N, CA, C and O atoms as a GROMACS GRO file, in nm:
protein
  236
    1MET      N    1  -1.250  -1.171   0.894
    1MET     CA    2  -1.139  -1.140   0.948
    1MET      C    3  -1.094  -1.243   1.038
    1MET      O    4  -0.978  -1.283   1.034
    2GLN      N    5  -1.182  -1.291   1.123
    2GLN     CA    6  -1.148  -1.385   1.227
    2GLN      C    7  -1.090  -1.525   1.160
    2GLN      O    8  -0.995  -1.588   1.207
    3ALA      N    9  -1.162  -1.559   1.045
    3ALA     CA   10  -1.129  -1.679   0.974
    3ALA      C   11  -0.999  -1.666   0.918
    3ALA      O   12  -0.929  -1.768   0.924
    4ALA      N   13  -0.948  -1.561   0.862
    4ALA     CA   14  -0.820  -1.524   0.806
    4ALA      C   15  -0.721  -1.545   0.915
    4ALA      O   16  -0.624  -1.617   0.894
    5LEU      N   17  -0.740  -1.487   1.029
    5LEU     CA   18  -0.641  -1.495   1.128
    5LEU      C   19  -0.625  -1.633   1.191
    5LEU      O   20  -0.515  -1.678   1.219
    6LYS      N   21  -0.746  -1.701   1.214
    6LYS     CA   22  -0.736  -1.831   1.257
    6LYS      C   23  -0.680  -1.938   1.155
    6LYS      O   24  -0.655  -2.053   1.190
    7SER      N   25  -0.666  -1.897   1.044
    7SER     CA   26  -0.609  -1.990   0.937
    7SER      C   27  -0.458  -2.005   0.955
    7SER      O   28  -0.394  -2.094   0.901
    8VAL      N   29  -0.402  -1.903   1.042
    8VAL     CA   30  -0.253  -1.921   1.058
    8VAL      C   31  -0.230  -2.018   1.162
    8VAL      O   32  -0.300  -2.023   1.263
    9LYS      N   33  -0.117  -2.106   1.137
    9LYS     CA   34  -0.101  -2.202   1.225
    9LYS      C   35  -0.042  -2.160   1.362
    9LYS      O   36   0.055  -2.084   1.368
   10GLY      N   37  -0.099  -2.208   1.466
   10GLY     CA   38  -0.067  -2.149   1.600
   10GLY      C   39  -0.150  -2.051   1.665
   10GLY      O   40  -0.133  -2.023   1.783
   11VAL      N   41  -0.238  -1.999   1.596
   11VAL     CA   42  -0.341  -1.904   1.639
   11VAL      C   43  -0.449  -1.981   1.717
   11VAL      O   44  -0.506  -2.075   1.662
   12SER      N   45  -0.480  -1.944   1.844
   12SER     CA   46  -0.582  -2.006   1.910
   12SER      C   47  -0.712  -1.931   1.921
   12SER      O   48  -0.819  -1.988   1.942
   13LYS      N   49  -0.699  -1.811   1.908
   13LYS     CA   50  -0.822  -1.717   1.940
   13LYS      C   51  -0.803  -1.581   1.857
   13LYS      O   52  -0.691  -1.530   1.858
   14ALA      N   53  -0.892  -1.529   1.796
   14ALA     CA   54  -0.888  -1.407   1.739
   14ALA      C   55  -1.016  -1.337   1.769
   14ALA      O   56  -1.124  -1.391   1.745
   15THR      N   57  -1.006  -1.209   1.825
   15THR     CA   58  -1.128  -1.132   1.853
   15THR      C   59  -1.116  -0.996   1.786
   15THR      O   60  -1.015  -0.926   1.796
   16VAL      N   61  -1.225  -0.960   1.715
   16VAL     CA   62  -1.226  -0.843   1.640
   16VAL      C   63  -1.322  -0.753   1.702
   16VAL      O   64  -1.438  -0.788   1.725
   17GLY      N   65  -1.272  -0.624   1.732
   17GLY     CA   66  -1.346  -0.529   1.812
   17GLY      C   67  -1.440  -0.461   1.717
   17GLY      O   68  -1.448  -0.499   1.600
   18LYS      N   69  -1.514  -0.357   1.767
   18LYS     CA   70  -1.607  -0.286   1.691
   18LYS      C   71  -1.538  -0.197   1.574
   18LYS      O   72  -1.439  -0.127   1.595
   19LYS      N   73  -1.599  -0.208   1.459
   19LYS     CA   74  -1.543  -0.135   1.342
   19LYS      C   75  -1.566   0.025   1.355
   19LYS      O   76  -1.680   0.070   1.371
   20VAL      N   77  -1.459   0.104   1.346
   20VAL     CA   78  -1.477   0.242   1.343
   20VAL      C   79  -1.426   0.297   1.216
   20VAL      O   80  -1.305   0.302   1.197
   21GLY      N   81  -1.510   0.338   1.129
   21GLY     CA   82  -1.468   0.382   0.986
   21GLY      C   83  -1.414   0.254   0.927
   21GLY      O   84  -1.480   0.150   0.925
   22ILE      N   85  -1.282   0.263   0.876
   22ILE     CA   86  -1.238   0.147   0.814
   22ILE      C   87  -1.144   0.067   0.914
   22ILE      O   88  -1.082  -0.031   0.873
   23LYS      N   89  -1.135   0.104   1.033
   23LYS     CA   90  -1.049   0.033   1.125
   23LYS      C   91  -1.121  -0.049   1.229
   23LYS      O   92  -1.236  -0.022   1.263
   24ALA      N   93  -1.053  -0.150   1.280
   24ALA     CA   94  -1.109  -0.229   1.402
   24ALA      C   95  -0.988  -0.290   1.456
   24ALA      O   96  -0.902  -0.348   1.391
   25ASP      N   97  -0.990  -0.267   1.600
   25ASP     CA   98  -0.887  -0.333   1.673
   25ASP      C   99  -0.911  -0.480   1.692
   25ASP      O  100  -1.023  -0.528   1.705
   26THR      N  101  -0.796  -0.551   1.694
   26THR     CA  102  -0.812  -0.698   1.692
   26THR      C  103  -0.712  -0.759   1.790
   26THR      O  104  -0.592  -0.730   1.786
   27VAL      N  105  -0.760  -0.838   1.872
   27VAL     CA  106  -0.656  -0.920   1.972
   27VAL      C  107  -0.665  -1.059   1.925
   27VAL      O  108  -0.769  -1.118   1.897
   28VAL      N  109  -0.538  -1.107   1.918
   28VAL     CA  110  -0.497  -1.244   1.878
   28VAL      C  111  -0.419  -1.312   1.986
   28VAL      O  112  -0.324  -1.259   2.042
   29THR      N  113  -0.464  -1.433   2.012
   29THR     CA  114  -0.392  -1.521   2.117
   29THR      C  115  -0.324  -1.628   2.025
   29THR      O  116  -0.391  -1.701   1.951
   30ALA      N  117  -0.206  -1.634   2.030
   30ALA     CA  118  -0.109  -1.731   1.943
   30ALA      C  119  -0.002  -1.788   2.023
   30ALA      O  120   0.026  -1.746   2.136
   31ALA      N  121   0.059  -1.886   1.965
   31ALA     CA  122   0.191  -1.956   2.018
   31ALA      C  123   0.292  -1.850   1.989
   31ALA      O  124   0.274  -1.761   1.906
   32LYS      N  125   0.403  -1.865   2.064
   32LYS     CA  126   0.509  -1.773   2.051
   32LYS      C  127   0.589  -1.792   1.906
   32LYS      O  128   0.668  -1.705   1.870
   33SER      N  129   0.567  -1.898   1.836
   33SER     CA  130   0.619  -1.924   1.713
   33SER      C  131   0.560  -1.832   1.600
   33SER      O  132   0.625  -1.807   1.498
   34VAL      N  133   0.425  -1.779   1.624
   34VAL     CA  134   0.353  -1.701   1.537
   34VAL      C  135   0.411  -1.559   1.522
   34VAL      O  136   0.432  -1.493   1.624
   35LYS      N  137   0.440  -1.508   1.400
   35LYS     CA  138   0.494  -1.384   1.382
   35LYS      C  139   0.394  -1.280   1.342
   35LYS      O  140   0.297  -1.320   1.278
   36THR      N  141   0.404  -1.149   1.372
   36THR     CA  142   0.307  -1.052   1.337
   36THR      C  143   0.299  -1.045   1.172
   36THR      O  144   0.193  -1.027   1.113
   37THR      N  145   0.411  -1.062   1.114
   37THR     CA  146   0.408  -1.058   0.972
   37THR      C  147   0.325  -1.166   0.900
   37THR      O  148   0.268  -1.152   0.791
   38ASP      N  149   0.327  -1.278   0.979
   38ASP     CA  150   0.243  -1.394   0.922
   38ASP      C  151   0.105  -1.368   0.937
   38ASP      O  152   0.029  -1.421   0.856
   39LEU      N  153   0.053  -1.289   1.036
   39LEU     CA  154  -0.084  -1.248   1.064
   39LEU      C  155  -0.120  -1.145   0.955
   39LEU      O  156  -0.230  -1.151   0.900
   40ILE      N  157  -0.035  -1.058   0.924
   40ILE     CA  158  -0.055  -0.948   0.836
   40ILE      C  159  -0.076  -1.003   0.698
   40ILE      O  160  -0.166  -0.962   0.625
   41LYS      N  161   0.024  -1.116   0.657
   41LYS     CA  162   0.012  -1.169   0.522
   41LYS      C  163  -0.115  -1.237   0.509
   41LYS      O  164  -0.174  -1.230   0.401
   42ALA      N  165  -0.169  -1.307   0.612
   42ALA     CA  166  -0.290  -1.386   0.605
   42ALA      C  167  -0.399  -1.291   0.572
   42ALA      O  168  -0.478  -1.322   0.483
   43LEU      N  169  -0.411  -1.162   0.645
   43LEU     CA  170  -0.513  -1.066   0.620
   43LEU      C  171  -0.513  -1.014   0.484
   43LEU      O  172  -0.616  -1.015   0.416
   44LYS      N  173  -0.393  -0.964   0.439
   44LYS     CA  174  -0.388  -0.917   0.311
   44LYS      C  175  -0.415  -1.011   0.205
   44LYS      O  176  -0.446  -0.964   0.096
   45LYS      N  177  -0.409  -1.139   0.219
   45LYS     CA  178  -0.428  -1.242   0.124
   45LYS      C  179  -0.586  -1.260   0.108
   45LYS      O  180  -0.638  -1.305   0.006
   46LYS      N  181  -0.653  -1.220   0.218
   46LYS     CA  182  -0.800  -1.219   0.206
   46LYS      C  183  -0.852  -1.084   0.169
   46LYS      O  184  -0.974  -1.067   0.169
   47GLY      N  185  -0.776  -0.990   0.139
   47GLY     CA  186  -0.825  -0.859   0.096
   47GLY      C  187  -0.828  -0.761   0.195
   47GLY      O  188  -0.878  -0.653   0.163
   48TYR      N  189  -0.785  -0.776   0.312
   48TYR     CA  190  -0.793  -0.671   0.427
   48TYR      C  191  -0.666  -0.595   0.423
   48TYR      O  192  -0.559  -0.648   0.391
   49THR      N  193  -0.679  -0.464   0.458
   49THR     CA  194  -0.553  -0.381   0.471
   49THR      C  195  -0.520  -0.386   0.622
   49THR      O  196  -0.603  -0.355   0.708
   50ALA      N  197  -0.381  -0.432   0.652
   50ALA     CA  198  -0.347  -0.452   0.781
   50ALA      C  199  -0.219  -0.393   0.830
   50ALA      O  200  -0.122  -0.402   0.754
   51THR      N  201  -0.205  -0.335   0.943
   51THR     CA  202  -0.077  -0.275   0.994
   51THR      C  203  -0.071  -0.337   1.128
   51THR      O  204  -0.163  -0.402   1.177
   52GLU      N  205   0.050  -0.311   1.188
   52GLU     CA  206   0.077  -0.344   1.322
   52GLU      C  207   0.053  -0.224   1.417
   52GLU      O  208   0.102  -0.116   1.384
   53LYS      N  209  -0.014  -0.233   1.524
   53LYS     CA  210  -0.030  -0.124   1.613
   53LYS      C  211   0.051  -0.157   1.734
   53LYS      O  212   0.030  -0.260   1.800
   54THR      N  213   0.149  -0.064   1.765
   54THR     CA  214   0.232  -0.086   1.876
   54THR      C  215   0.189   0.000   1.994
   54THR      O  216   0.143   0.112   1.980
   55LYS      N  217   0.208  -0.061   2.115
   55LYS     CA  218   0.175   0.020   2.233
   55LYS      C  219   0.293   0.114   2.281
   55LYS      O  220   0.406   0.065   2.289
   56LYS      N  221   0.273   0.234   2.310
   56LYS     CA  222   0.381   0.324   2.344
   56LYS      C  223   0.408   0.301   2.498
   56LYS      O  224   0.319   0.293   2.582
   57LYS      N  225   0.540   0.292   2.523
   57LYS     CA  226   0.586   0.257   2.666
   57LYS      C  227   0.580   0.388   2.735
   57LYS      O  228   0.621   0.489   2.679
   58SER      N  229   0.524   0.389   2.867
   58SER     CA  230   0.531   0.510   2.934
   58SER      C  231   0.649   0.520   3.011
   58SER      O  232   0.706   0.416   3.046
   59VAL      N  233   0.693   0.628   3.040
   59VAL     CA  234   0.836   0.648   3.111
   59VAL      C  235   0.812   0.668   3.253
   59VAL      O  236   0.906   0.685   3.330
   0.00000   0.00000   0.00000
């Protein structure tokens, strides 16, 4: 998974957390030019199921 993320131009660091079931939280450090859709496409190309997890804003 890390290799797939690091293959995206502009990604400097990718850390994959502990796998729980079929899910694993991942933190990616990248240039501002890197889009979330590019990361998801790279993961899907390698056979991973990927979705974006958004943080809820507290009021």
